[in-house]
gemmi code that builds the backbone of each chain (N, CA, C; Angstrom):
import gemmi

chains = {
    "A": [
        ("SER", (85.664, 96.230, 38.720), (86.533, 96.166, 37.553), (87.282, 97.493, 37.404)),
        ("GLN", (88.365, 97.423, 36.664), (89.181, 98.619, 36.493), (88.686, 99.462, 35.330)),
        ("THR", (88.744, 100.768, 35.514), (88.388, 101.688, 34.430), (89.391, 102.823, 34.407)),
        ("ILE", (89.526, 103.423, 33.239), (90.411, 104.572, 33.069), (89.612, 105.692, 32.432)),
        ("HIS", (89.767, 106.868, 32.998), (89.044, 108.031, 32.512), (90.052, 109.062, 32.025)),
        ("GLN", (89.764, 109.623, 30.882), (90.652, 110.629, 30.313), (89.779, 111.740, 29.768)),
        ("TRP", (90.114, 112.946, 30.083), (89.331, 114.070, 29.594), (90.179, 115.322, 29.430)),
        ("PRO", (89.732, 116.279, 28.565), (88.528, 116.192, 27.754), (88.750, 115.341, 26.509)),
        ("ALA", (87.710, 115.069, 25.752), (87.825, 114.268, 24.536), (88.433, 115.089, 23.402)),
        ("THR", (88.075, 116.346, 23.333), (88.652, 117.247, 22.329), (88.975, 118.580, 22.983)),
        ("LEU", (89.989, 119.237, 22.431), (90.428, 120.494, 23.003), (91.076, 121.321, 21.911)),
        ("VAL", (90.668, 122.571, 21.816), (91.285, 123.508, 20.887), (91.869, 124.639, 21.723)),
        ("GLN", (93.175, 124.832, 21.593), (93.871, 125.814, 22.417), (94.729, 126.718, 21.540)),
        ("PRO", (94.828, 128.004, 21.895), (95.714, 128.887, 21.122), (97.176, 128.654, 21.479)),
        ("VAL", (98.032, 128.967, 20.526), (99.477, 128.915, 20.765), (99.821, 129.787, 21.964)),
        ("GLY", (100.680, 129.263, 22.815), (101.113, 130.029, 23.983), (100.260, 129.829, 25.212)),
        ("SER", (99.144, 129.165, 25.079), (98.277, 128.929, 26.245), (98.751, 127.701, 27.016)),
        ("PRO", (98.357, 127.574, 28.280), (98.754, 126.393, 29.053), (97.860, 125.198, 28.745)),
        ("LEU", (98.318, 124.034, 29.176), (97.591, 122.793, 28.940), (97.579, 121.947, 30.207)),
        ("SER", (96.450, 121.325, 30.457), (96.376, 120.329, 31.527), (95.403, 119.243, 31.110)),
        ("LEU", (95.925, 118.044, 30.898), (95.101, 116.881, 30.578), (95.178, 115.924, 31.763)),
        ("GLU", (94.026, 115.416, 32.154), (93.984, 114.571, 33.338), (93.536, 113.157, 33.002)),
        ("CYS", (94.122, 112.224, 33.710), (93.810, 110.815, 33.531), (93.699, 110.189, 34.918)),
        ("THR", (92.620, 109.463, 35.148), (92.466, 108.773, 36.428), (92.083, 107.321, 36.185)),
        ("VAL", (92.546, 106.481, 37.094), (92.279, 105.056, 37.019), (91.491, 104.649, 38.251)),
        ("GLU", (90.535, 103.783, 38.061), (89.737, 103.264, 39.172), (89.843, 101.749, 39.232)),
        ("GLY", (89.742, 101.219, 40.431), (89.656, 99.780, 40.586), (90.976, 99.051, 40.659)),
        ("THR", (92.071, 99.777, 40.787), (93.370, 99.137, 40.924), (94.270, 100.044, 41.747)),
        ("SER", (95.337, 99.501, 42.256), (96.287, 100.283, 43.039), (97.684, 100.127, 42.457)),
        ("ASN", (98.490, 101.166, 42.642), (99.899, 101.145, 42.212), (100.077, 100.784, 40.744)),
        ("PRO", (99.291, 101.380, 39.862), (99.475, 101.026, 38.454), (100.690, 101.711, 37.851)),
        ("ASN", (101.236, 101.122, 36.790), (102.104, 101.878, 35.883), (101.199, 102.794, 35.071)),
        ("LEU", (101.625, 104.021, 34.876), (100.823, 104.954, 34.095), (101.659, 105.494, 32.949)),
        ("TYR", (100.993, 105.745, 31.822), (101.693, 106.150, 30.600), (100.934, 107.296, 29.919)),
        ("TRP", (101.705, 108.203, 29.307), (101.160, 109.169, 28.356), (101.817, 108.924, 27.001)),
        ("TYR", (100.985, 108.798, 25.966), (101.447, 108.645, 24.600), (100.869, 109.782, 23.758)),
        ("ARG", (101.564, 110.081, 22.672), (101.028, 111.016, 21.674), (101.046, 110.303, 20.327)),
        ("GLN", (99.992, 110.536, 19.570), (99.867, 109.926, 18.261), (99.598, 111.008, 17.229)),
        ("ALA", (100.503, 111.155, 16.268), (100.264, 112.057, 15.148), (99.316, 111.363, 14.173)),
        ("ALA", (98.669, 112.137, 13.331), (97.664, 111.598, 12.414), (98.255, 110.482, 11.556)),
        ("GLY", (97.595, 109.322, 11.593), (98.012, 108.207, 10.769), (99.330, 107.568, 11.167)),
        ("ARG", (99.771, 107.856, 12.372), (101.080, 107.355, 12.797), (100.958, 106.478, 14.041)),
        ("GLY", (102.111, 106.004, 14.490), (102.142, 105.183, 15.685), (102.142, 106.012, 16.950)),
        ("LEU", (102.252, 105.317, 18.079), (102.230, 105.984, 19.374), (103.651, 106.289, 19.837)),
        ("GLN", (103.858, 107.512, 20.254), (105.138, 107.924, 20.805), (105.006, 107.998, 22.321)),
        ("LEU", (105.824, 107.249, 23.026), (105.792, 107.286, 24.485), (106.379, 108.603, 24.965)),
        ("LEU", (105.600, 109.346, 25.738), (106.044, 110.639, 26.258), (106.569, 110.505, 27.689)),
        ("PHE", (105.747, 109.943, 28.561), (106.102, 109.803, 29.965), (105.546, 108.487, 30.494)),
        ("TYR", (106.231, 107.939, 31.491), (105.647, 106.850, 32.237), (106.010, 107.005, 33.703)),
        ("SER", (105.186, 106.380, 34.543), (105.350, 106.549, 35.988), (105.094, 105.221, 36.682)),
        ("VAL", (105.973, 104.881, 37.616), (105.814, 103.647, 38.377), (105.340, 103.921, 39.802)),
        ("GLY", (105.159, 105.201, 40.157), (104.665, 105.520, 41.491), (104.457, 107.010, 41.651)),
        ("ILE", (103.869, 107.395, 42.773), (103.593, 108.811, 43.049), (104.879, 109.607, 42.975)),
        ("GLY", (104.840, 110.673, 42.193), (105.994, 111.556, 42.089), (107.133, 111.014, 41.256)),
        ("GLN", (107.010, 109.810, 40.734), (108.077, 109.203, 39.930), (107.699, 109.275, 38.460)),
        ("ILE", (108.396, 110.145, 37.722), (108.092, 110.365, 36.318), (109.346, 110.136, 35.493)),
        ("SER", (109.201, 109.346, 34.440), (110.293, 109.163, 33.489), (109.887, 109.793, 32.168)),
        ("SER", (110.762, 110.646, 31.652), (110.486, 111.340, 30.408), (111.229, 110.654, 29.278)),
        ("GLU", (110.512, 110.386, 28.216), (111.112, 109.679, 27.090), (111.616, 110.610, 26.004)),
        ("VAL", (110.938, 111.720, 25.832), (111.269, 112.615, 24.728), (111.339, 114.042, 25.245)),
        ("PRO", (112.495, 114.701, 25.123), (112.577, 116.104, 25.551), (111.631, 116.958, 24.728)),
        ("GLN", (110.817, 117.765, 25.376), (109.847, 118.531, 24.622), (109.207, 119.564, 25.521)),
        ("ASN", (108.135, 120.116, 25.007), (107.470, 121.231, 25.651), (106.432, 120.774, 26.672)),
        ("LEU", (106.474, 119.510, 27.069), (105.451, 118.966, 27.954), (106.076, 118.451, 29.234)),
        ("SER", (105.260, 118.337, 30.260), (105.684, 117.732, 31.515), (104.549, 116.870, 32.048)),
        ("ALA", (104.864, 115.993, 32.971), (103.851, 115.128, 33.558), (104.021, 115.110, 35.064)),
        ("SER", (102.919, 114.871, 35.752), (102.965, 114.758, 37.210), (102.014, 113.660, 37.650)),
        ("ARG", (102.327, 113.094, 38.791), (101.482, 112.044, 39.391), (101.294, 112.417, 40.860)),
        ("PRO", (100.327, 113.295, 41.128), (100.118, 113.758, 42.502), (99.451, 112.722, 43.412)),
        ("GLN", (98.728, 111.798, 42.805), (98.080, 110.725, 43.556), (98.329, 109.402, 42.829)),
        ("ASP", (98.116, 108.318, 43.536), (98.452, 107.001, 43.000), (97.791, 106.722, 41.655)),
        ("ARG", (96.539, 107.164, 41.504), (95.792, 106.801, 40.303), (95.458, 108.020, 39.450)),
        ("GLN", (96.282, 109.066, 39.551), (96.058, 110.281, 38.795), (97.339, 110.651, 38.062)),
        ("PHE", (97.203, 110.906, 36.769), (98.355, 111.232, 35.934), (97.980, 112.450, 35.106)),
        ("ILE", (98.802, 113.494, 35.172), (98.469, 114.762, 34.532), (99.545, 115.133, 33.530)),
        ("LEU", (99.120, 115.547, 32.361), (100.031, 116.020, 31.322), (99.848, 117.528, 31.196)),
        ("SER", (100.949, 118.263, 31.222), (100.852, 119.723, 31.260), (101.829, 120.376, 30.298)),
        ("SER", (101.508, 121.615, 29.996), (102.426, 122.475, 29.274), (102.194, 123.898, 29.747)),
        ("LYS", (103.264, 124.677, 29.852), (103.112, 126.075, 30.245), (102.726, 126.929, 29.052)),
        ("LYS", (103.281, 126.592, 27.883), (102.984, 127.357, 26.665), (102.944, 126.415, 25.472)),
        ("LEU", (101.776, 126.215, 24.923), (101.619, 125.275, 23.821), (102.225, 125.818, 22.524)),
        ("LEU", (102.767, 124.871, 21.751), (103.268, 125.140, 20.414), (102.355, 124.480, 19.396)),
        ("LEU", (102.413, 124.944, 18.158), (101.614, 124.314, 17.101), (101.948, 122.816, 16.996)),
        ("SER", (103.211, 122.495, 17.194), (103.650, 121.106, 17.051), (103.153, 120.198, 18.180)),
        ("ASP", (102.521, 120.770, 19.193), (101.947, 119.953, 20.271), (100.604, 119.353, 19.876)),
        ("SER", (100.071, 119.757, 18.741), (98.804, 119.178, 18.288), (98.956, 117.672, 18.087)),
        ("GLY", (97.896, 116.943, 18.425), (97.938, 115.498, 18.259), (96.873, 114.822, 19.090)),
        ("PHE", (96.937, 113.518, 19.094), (96.002, 112.693, 19.845), (96.757, 112.124, 21.033)),
        ("TYR", (96.336, 112.482, 22.242), (97.043, 112.102, 23.459), (96.280, 110.968, 24.151)),
        ("LEU", (97.028, 109.945, 24.479), (96.429, 108.752, 25.067), (97.078, 108.434, 26.397)),
        ("CYS", (96.260, 108.179, 27.378), (96.715, 107.735, 28.690), (96.466, 106.238, 28.800)),
        ("ALA", (97.336, 105.538, 29.494), (97.175, 104.092, 29.656), (97.704, 103.668, 31.017)),
        ("TRP", (97.249, 102.509, 31.481), (97.768, 101.938, 32.717), (98.023, 100.449, 32.528)),
        ("SER", (98.934, 99.932, 33.339), (99.159, 98.495, 33.382), (99.516, 98.118, 34.807)),
        ("VAL", (99.475, 96.845, 35.096), (99.798, 96.364, 36.433), (101.263, 96.648, 36.718)),
        ("LEU", (101.554, 97.212, 37.887), (102.926, 97.553, 38.245), (103.801, 96.314, 38.299)),
        ("GLY", (104.898, 96.382, 37.604), (105.873, 95.296, 37.638), (105.460, 94.044, 36.914)),
        ("GLY", (104.288, 94.039, 36.336), (103.801, 92.841, 35.661), (103.985, 92.938, 34.164)),
        ("ASN", (104.300, 91.842, 33.549), (104.442, 91.825, 32.099), (103.090, 91.567, 31.460)),
        ("THR", (102.220, 92.517, 31.655), (100.840, 92.350, 31.206), (100.470, 93.435, 30.221)),
        ("GLU", (99.217, 93.362, 29.774), (98.764, 94.325, 28.784), (98.486, 95.678, 29.408)),
        ("ALA", (98.341, 96.684, 28.540), (97.970, 98.024, 28.960), (96.527, 98.300, 28.565)),
        ("PHE", (95.910, 99.155, 29.372), (94.515, 99.542, 29.128), (94.491, 101.042, 28.857)),
        ("PHE", (93.835, 101.413, 27.776), (93.897, 102.785, 27.308), (92.611, 103.548, 27.580)),
        ("GLY", (92.786, 104.851, 27.806), (91.659, 105.752, 27.784), (91.247, 106.029, 26.352)),
        ("GLN", (90.204, 106.835, 26.216), (89.661, 107.097, 24.878), (90.401, 108.209, 24.142)),
        ("GLY", (91.323, 108.850, 24.805), (92.159, 109.830, 24.125), (91.612, 111.240, 24.143)),
        ("THR", (92.516, 112.203, 23.968), (92.173, 113.619, 23.832), (92.745, 114.129, 22.529)),
        ("ARG", (91.869, 114.660, 21.684), (92.318, 115.263, 20.424), (92.626, 116.726, 20.703)),
        ("LEU", (93.919, 117.091, 20.694), (94.345, 118.459, 20.951), (94.716, 119.136, 19.643)),
        ("THR", (94.119, 120.281, 19.402), (94.462, 121.097, 18.253), (94.944, 122.448, 18.769)),
        ("VAL", (96.171, 122.786, 18.434), (96.729, 124.075, 18.825), (96.621, 124.997, 17.613)),
        ("VAL", (95.985, 126.139, 17.817), (95.729, 127.051, 16.682), (96.441, 128.385, 16.868)),
    ],
    "B": [
        ("SER", (116.776, 101.802, 19.817), (115.391, 101.926, 20.233), (114.744, 100.550, 20.264)),
        ("GLN", (113.831, 100.392, 21.194), (113.138, 99.118, 21.318), (111.933, 99.055, 20.395)),
        ("GLN", (111.656, 100.151, 19.701), (110.398, 100.291, 18.992), (110.189, 99.210, 17.947)),
        ("GLY", (108.941, 98.713, 17.897), (108.581, 97.766, 16.856), (108.229, 98.482, 15.575)),
        ("GLU", (108.434, 97.794, 14.464), (108.089, 98.344, 13.169), (107.179, 97.359, 12.461)),
        ("GLU", (105.994, 97.828, 12.064), (105.051, 96.949, 11.402), (105.217, 96.999, 9.891)),
        ("ASP", (104.832, 95.907, 9.280), (104.902, 95.783, 7.834), (103.737, 94.893, 7.386)),
        ("PRO", (102.924, 95.273, 6.417), (103.020, 96.530, 5.664), (102.420, 97.708, 6.439)),
        ("GLN", (102.589, 98.903, 5.931), (101.974, 100.067, 6.559), (100.475, 100.072, 6.312)),
        ("ALA", (100.072, 99.550, 5.157), (98.642, 99.493, 4.843), (98.363, 98.191, 4.104)),
        ("LEU", (97.182, 97.631, 4.359), (96.792, 96.358, 3.769), (95.299, 96.405, 3.469)),
        ("SER", (94.934, 96.083, 2.229), (93.531, 96.080, 1.833), (93.203, 94.728, 1.226)),
        ("ILE", (92.223, 94.031, 1.798), (91.860, 92.695, 1.323), (90.343, 92.561, 1.261)),
        ("GLN", (89.895, 91.479, 0.637), (88.469, 91.205, 0.544), (87.992, 90.449, 1.784)),
        ("GLU", (86.766, 90.716, 2.141), (86.156, 90.021, 3.273), (86.254, 88.516, 3.073)),
        ("GLY", (86.621, 87.824, 4.136), (86.777, 86.378, 4.063), (88.212, 85.927, 3.876)),
        ("GLU", (89.053, 86.803, 3.353), (90.472, 86.470, 3.187), (91.196, 86.583, 4.519)),
        ("ASN", (92.402, 86.035, 4.544), (93.244, 86.158, 5.737), (94.143, 87.380, 5.611)),
        ("ALA", (94.420, 88.008, 6.748), (95.304, 89.180, 6.788), (96.503, 88.863, 7.655)),
        ("THR", (97.678, 89.142, 7.140), (98.907, 88.915, 7.896), (99.677, 90.216, 8.032)),
        ("MET", (100.033, 90.530, 9.263), (100.836, 91.718, 9.546), (102.091, 91.288, 10.292)),
        ("ASN", (103.175, 91.971, 10.024), (104.451, 91.611, 10.616), (105.004, 92.744, 11.465)),
        ("CYS", (105.817, 92.366, 12.423), (106.400, 93.338, 13.345), (107.843, 92.935, 13.599)),
        ("SER", (108.745, 93.905, 13.532), (110.133, 93.650, 13.885), (110.532, 94.607, 15.000)),
        ("TYR", (111.449, 94.161, 15.840), (111.891, 94.999, 16.946), (113.398, 94.849, 17.104)),
        ("LYS", (113.973, 95.648, 18.013), (115.438, 95.742, 18.011), (116.110, 95.166, 19.245)),
        ("THR", (115.450, 95.212, 20.398), (116.135, 94.791, 21.619), (115.449, 93.576, 22.236)),
        ("SER", (116.033, 93.042, 23.291), (115.405, 91.913, 23.967), (114.119, 92.372, 24.654)),
        ("ILE", (113.176, 91.462, 24.752), (111.856, 91.822, 25.275), (111.384, 90.810, 26.306)),
        ("ASN", (110.456, 91.220, 27.144), (109.765, 90.303, 28.046), (108.560, 89.674, 27.352)),
        ("ASN", (107.876, 90.496, 26.594), (106.762, 89.969, 25.812), (106.473, 90.921, 24.666)),
        ("LEU", (105.641, 90.475, 23.748), (105.212, 91.295, 22.630), (103.692, 91.253, 22.604)),
        ("GLN", (103.103, 92.409, 22.352), (101.640, 92.504, 22.404), (101.116, 93.107, 21.105)),
        ("TRP", (99.914, 92.742, 20.766), (99.232, 93.332, 19.616), (97.973, 94.048, 20.095)),
        ("TYR", (97.753, 95.222, 19.499), (96.613, 96.060, 19.838), (95.881, 96.461, 18.568)),
        ("ARG", (94.634, 96.818, 18.764), (93.809, 97.303, 17.673), (93.301, 98.697, 18.035)),
        ("GLN", (93.201, 99.561, 17.005), (92.681, 100.903, 17.219), (91.704, 101.236, 16.113)),
        ("ASN", (90.470, 101.479, 16.495), (89.507, 102.027, 15.553), (89.765, 103.525, 15.460)),
        ("SER", (89.401, 104.095, 14.338), (89.745, 105.476, 14.046), (89.317, 106.420, 15.161)),
        ("GLY", (90.272, 107.208, 15.665), (89.971, 108.222, 16.668), (89.646, 107.701, 18.047)),
        ("ARG", (89.986, 106.453, 18.301), (89.682, 105.868, 19.614), (90.944, 105.395, 20.318)),
        ("GLY", (90.750, 104.937, 21.541), (91.878, 104.353, 22.260), (92.208, 102.971, 21.732)),
        ("LEU", (93.316, 102.416, 22.200), (93.742, 101.105, 21.752), (93.132, 100.019, 22.617)),
        ("VAL", (92.887, 98.888, 21.987), (92.342, 97.733, 22.681), (93.320, 96.578, 22.540)),
        ("HIS", (93.650, 95.969, 23.666), (94.588, 94.846, 23.655), (93.957, 93.622, 23.005)),
        ("LEU", (94.725, 92.972, 22.128), (94.246, 91.769, 21.452), (94.864, 90.503, 22.022)),
        ("ILE", (96.186, 90.485, 22.087), (96.858, 89.245, 22.447), (98.282, 89.548, 22.891)),
        ("LEU", (98.777, 88.767, 23.831), (100.129, 88.912, 24.362), (100.854, 87.591, 24.193)),
        ("ILE", (102.092, 87.661, 23.735), (102.900, 86.459, 23.605), (104.207, 86.694, 24.357)),
        ("ARG", (104.549, 85.764, 25.232), (105.743, 85.921, 26.047), (106.990, 85.528, 25.255)),
        ("SER", (108.124, 85.949, 25.727), (109.358, 85.740, 24.974), (109.724, 84.264, 24.864)),
        ("ASN", (109.186, 83.425, 25.754), (109.491, 82.003, 25.681), (108.410, 81.208, 24.930)),
        ("GLU", (107.476, 81.926, 24.335), (106.434, 81.278, 23.534), (106.713, 81.502, 22.056)),
        ("ARG", (106.265, 80.597, 21.227), (106.499, 80.715, 19.785), (105.224, 80.994, 19.011)),
        ("GLU", (104.084, 80.558, 19.565), (102.823, 80.745, 18.859), (101.701, 80.798, 19.877)),
        ("LYS", (100.687, 81.617, 19.539), (99.542, 81.735, 20.421), (98.297, 81.997, 19.591)),
        ("HIS", (97.174, 81.457, 20.031), (95.921, 81.613, 19.304), (94.883, 82.245, 20.220)),
        ("SER", (94.011, 83.054, 19.605), (92.852, 83.582, 20.321), (91.769, 83.831, 19.298)),
        ("GLY", (90.774, 82.943, 19.271), (89.710, 83.081, 18.275), (90.258, 83.026, 16.866)),
        ("ARG", (90.009, 84.089, 16.089), (90.509, 84.143, 14.706), (91.912, 84.730, 14.610)),
        ("LEU", (92.548, 84.982, 15.754), (93.877, 85.559, 15.764), (94.931, 84.488, 16.027)),
        ("ARG", (96.022, 84.604, 15.275), (97.172, 83.736, 15.519), (98.411, 84.604, 15.510)),
        ("VAL", (99.188, 84.519, 16.576), (100.411, 85.303, 16.702), (101.596, 84.360, 16.784)),
        ("THR", (102.653, 84.704, 16.082), (103.903, 83.966, 16.196), (104.996, 84.921, 16.658)),
        ("LEU", (105.990, 84.362, 17.290), (107.123, 85.145, 17.771), (108.405, 84.381, 17.488)),
        ("ASP", (109.342, 85.056, 16.844), (110.672, 84.488, 16.577), (111.692, 85.420, 17.215)),
        ("THR", (112.139, 85.070, 18.404), (113.063, 85.960, 19.125), (114.443, 85.986, 18.473)),
        ("SER", (114.804, 84.939, 17.742), (116.110, 84.942, 17.077), (116.136, 85.964, 15.941)),
        ("LYS", (114.990, 86.165, 15.309), (114.882, 87.155, 14.239), (114.283, 88.466, 14.729)),
        ("LYS", (113.905, 88.490, 16.017), (113.270, 89.677, 16.581), (112.073, 90.101, 15.721)),
        ("SER", (111.186, 89.160, 15.497), (110.022, 89.462, 14.674), (108.808, 88.691, 15.166)),
        ("SER", (107.646, 89.235, 14.815), (106.371, 88.629, 15.173), (105.410, 88.826, 14.018)),
        ("SER", (104.414, 87.968, 13.941), (103.371, 88.160, 12.946), (102.009, 87.964, 13.579)),
        ("LEU", (101.048, 88.700, 13.061), (99.651, 88.584, 13.482), (98.845, 88.153, 12.261)),
        ("LEU", (98.152, 87.048, 12.395), (97.286, 86.547, 11.334), (95.843, 86.649, 11.792)),
        ("ILE", (95.024, 87.289, 10.987), (93.586, 87.327, 11.227), (92.942, 86.474, 10.145)),
        ("THR", (92.289, 85.417, 10.541), (91.670, 84.526, 9.564), (90.222, 84.920, 9.302)),
        ("ALA", (89.747, 84.572, 8.112), (88.347, 84.808, 7.736), (87.921, 86.223, 8.089)),
        ("SER", (88.594, 87.189, 7.506), (88.393, 88.592, 7.888), (86.955, 89.045, 7.662)),
        ("ARG", (86.566, 90.016, 8.474), (85.234, 90.610, 8.410), (85.382, 92.108, 8.245)),
        ("ALA", (84.351, 92.758, 7.752), (84.385, 94.211, 7.577), (84.694, 94.916, 8.897)),
        ("ALA", (84.221, 94.333, 9.993), (84.435, 94.940, 11.313), (85.886, 94.862, 11.772)),
        ("ASP", (86.715, 94.099, 11.061), (88.141, 94.029, 11.408), (88.903, 95.248, 10.890)),
        ("THR", (88.259, 96.073, 10.082), (88.901, 97.284, 9.585), (89.327, 98.161, 10.744)),
        ("ALA", (90.627, 98.425, 10.840), (91.194, 99.173, 11.958), (92.695, 99.285, 11.729)),
        ("SER", (93.373, 99.962, 12.648), (94.835, 99.943, 12.664), (95.305, 98.969, 13.725)),
        ("TYR", (96.364, 98.256, 13.405), (96.889, 97.234, 14.312), (98.337, 97.585, 14.656)),
        ("PHE", (98.643, 97.507, 15.939), (99.967, 97.892, 16.419), (100.578, 96.743, 17.222)),
        ("CYS", (101.874, 96.557, 17.033), (102.598, 95.695, 17.948), (103.280, 96.580, 18.984)),
        ("ALA", (103.497, 96.017, 20.151), (104.153, 96.748, 21.225), (105.059, 95.801, 21.972)),
        ("THR", (106.236, 96.277, 22.303), (107.194, 95.459, 23.028), (107.352, 95.990, 24.440)),
        ("ARG", (107.413, 95.051, 25.360), (107.551, 95.434, 26.767), (108.948, 95.072, 27.265)),
        ("GLY", (109.584, 96.098, 27.803), (110.845, 95.884, 28.488), (110.598, 95.891, 29.972)),
        ("ALA", (111.463, 96.553, 30.719), (111.357, 96.537, 32.179), (110.055, 97.168, 32.662)),
        ("GLN", (109.805, 98.393, 32.256), (108.581, 99.075, 32.663), (107.854, 99.707, 31.489)),
        ("LYS", (108.584, 99.924, 30.403), (108.005, 100.648, 29.281), (107.288, 99.722, 28.320)),
        ("LEU", (106.289, 100.278, 27.678), (105.576, 99.587, 26.598), (105.703, 100.479, 25.376)),
        ("VAL", (106.440, 99.997, 24.379), (106.789, 100.820, 23.234), (106.097, 100.280, 21.986)),
        ("PHE", (105.457, 101.167, 21.246), (104.644, 100.786, 20.091), (105.348, 101.060, 18.778)),
        ("GLY", (104.946, 100.292, 17.769), (105.384, 100.535, 16.409), (104.467, 101.504, 15.701)),
        ("GLN", (104.674, 101.646, 14.384), (103.935, 102.631, 13.602), (102.580, 102.132, 13.143)),
        ("GLY", (102.351, 100.831, 13.200), (101.029, 100.297, 12.898), (100.819, 99.895, 11.464)),
        ("THR", (99.840, 99.024, 11.276), (99.368, 98.626, 9.954), (97.903, 99.000, 9.853)),
        ("ARG", (97.562, 99.744, 8.795), (96.180, 100.120, 8.573), (95.530, 99.032, 7.725)),
        ("LEU", (94.587, 98.288, 8.304), (93.922, 97.179, 7.617), (92.536, 97.603, 7.175)),
        ("THR", (92.261, 97.404, 5.883), (90.928, 97.693, 5.349), (90.356, 96.410, 4.770)),
        ("ILE", (89.166, 96.046, 5.230), (88.478, 94.862, 4.734), (87.339, 95.329, 3.826)),
        ("ASN", (87.433, 94.943, 2.579), (86.429, 95.358, 1.594), (85.311, 94.326, 1.509)),
        ("PRO", (84.051, 94.784, 1.574), (82.930, 93.836, 1.544), (82.750, 93.181, 0.178)),
    ],
}
model = gemmi.Model(1)
for chain_id, residues in chains.items():
    chain = gemmi.Chain(chain_id)
    for i, (resn, *xyz) in enumerate(residues, 1):
        res = gemmi.Residue()
        res.name, res.seqid = resn, gemmi.SeqId(i, " ")
        for name, pos in zip(("N", "CA", "C"), xyz):
            atom = gemmi.Atom()
            atom.name, atom.element = name, gemmi.Element(name[0])
            atom.pos, atom.b_iso = gemmi.Position(*pos), 0.0
            res.add_atom(atom)
        chain.add_residue(res)
    model.add_chain(chain)
structure = gemmi.Structure()
structure.add_model(model)
structure.setup_entities()
């Protein structure tokens, strides 16, 4: 069966520090991969999505970047965190090219101090 | 924007009552999906309705889709305390899955 792993679960980082959040999927190949951010009590904002290795689409210009170095690995990064980067970050996958549901990781609560 | 918008933002009902949440969107879609999120957790898929479908059932869930009005509704019948969560609609285009702001549902015992 397919599983998605996202870590860490919580993270507290100082302003100006770098960020690396990792997401991996098991049990499937060539998935669509997504990074979302959720502010407290709000909906999900699509940040990046990827349809293949090295193929990244950015939805919102911001202080973050994403990479897909391997088929089932999706990384969210920042060189210098801002206070406004705080939030709940969610990784998800879906079947490539299929109009199917998405499966989410458990999320990372990032607090920038 | 393709983003869905849920209505109401918050809903509080008594256990056993039915809960109805609505979603509106702006562009053409391949399908519309509903998800549930317990506080501080990831989202869990509930039900998917394709653009050529008008109604779909799954257990106590009933979803309708009106593509002419670009709207959908989620009905939860005979609500339980465990249904307390946030519910989101999401619209799928070519590759993206875009979510609305959600409805916070509270079921009072």
